[in-house]
C-alpha positions, 0 to 999 in steps of 0.5 A: 500499499503506497503512502497516498493510500495510507493517508486516504485511509487514515483521514477518509471522511474527516470534516474540516481536515486539510492534510499535508502530503508530499508536494501539497495538501489534500482537503478531506472534508466531504463538504469541501468540494462544494466550495470548488467551482465546477466540482459540485457534482463530483463524488467524494472519492473523485474529489480526493483523487483529483486533488491528489492528481493535481499536486505539483500542477497548481498555482503554488503562490496562490495556493500558499496565500489561500492556505495561509489565509493571508490578506493580499494585494495584487499587481498585474500587467494585462497580457491578453484581453478577450471579450470575457476574460483577461490574462495576467502573466506577471502577477505580483502578490503582496501578502500579509499573514495573520502574524503581521508578517508580509511577504512578496510572491509571484504567479503567472498565467492567471485568468480573470473575468474581463468586465471589472477591467473594461477600462483598461487595455493590454499591456496596462498595469493595474493594482487590485484586491481579490478573492482566491478560490478553487475551481475544477479544470477540465481542459486536459483531464480534471484538476483542481487549481486556484484562481482570483475573482471579485476584484476590488479597489482596481486602479492603474499603476506604473510598470513594476518589477516582480520579486526575484527568485532569491528574494522569495527563497530568502523568505522561505528560509526565514520561515524555516528558521522561525518554525524551528526557532526556540522562540517559536512558541513563546513570542509573536513572530513580529517580535522575533527579530528583537529577541533572537541572536542575530549572529546565529540567525545569520549563520543558519540563514547563510547555510540554508541559502547556500544549500538551496542555491547550489542545487534545486532542492524541490525534489527533497521529501518534506520529512527529509527537509524537516530533519535537515532544518532540525539539525541546523539549530541543534548544532554548535555555531561554526563555519562549517556544517557538522559531518553528520549533516553533510552525510544527510545531504550526500544521501540526498545525491549531493555527493559530487560536491566536496563538503569542505568546498560547499559549506565553508564560508565567511560571514 
């Protein structure tokens, strides 16, 4: 029995239950499909299987904003406009979490109804707020994805730059360090900067940034990555990662790098 079958057996029929699996999350609530546009007539089993087959094929930035229940403002350049719809290929997401922490993200190929944007033309840049929703795609097999609707506060803006991949990665690393911090359960995240050891934080940040930029780590299993996170904080602060952590990384198929070359650095 594979992992998905085990997870499905354990959580089948659970109300108000979102479960993290490899490459995403699954909503196990039988009532959940009622909130997915176009999925109202699916069977419960179909709803689960379509979610599973959609993993790694969703608009991950919108998904992340939806699951975090973030409040977001969007910037978009109208790439294409039809009678009924418009297409944003450079969507800038400015999100604020319930913890007061802001983050920048980006998405591409987001379609919306054109009526609210009728005053604008192709290549115009606009800023707006909108609701994130889930919908059933049927063009190339059935998939559940995330989109935007009900835009408000629409206004035209000047050209803008998207956040860089490195900027988004830095935010993700900061998330990792916060989630594994000793202060995680004792202070609000917005106050973490005032109480953490800045030198230790910077060293751990540099280590993770180096690991992430030397090679794409998106294929590493969530559990393996979590173990690497935990080890980072449990080791003494030095200029190199400890040998046992290096072995874990080598097991993740990084053997063609020399440990002393990869992980030695100066602040």
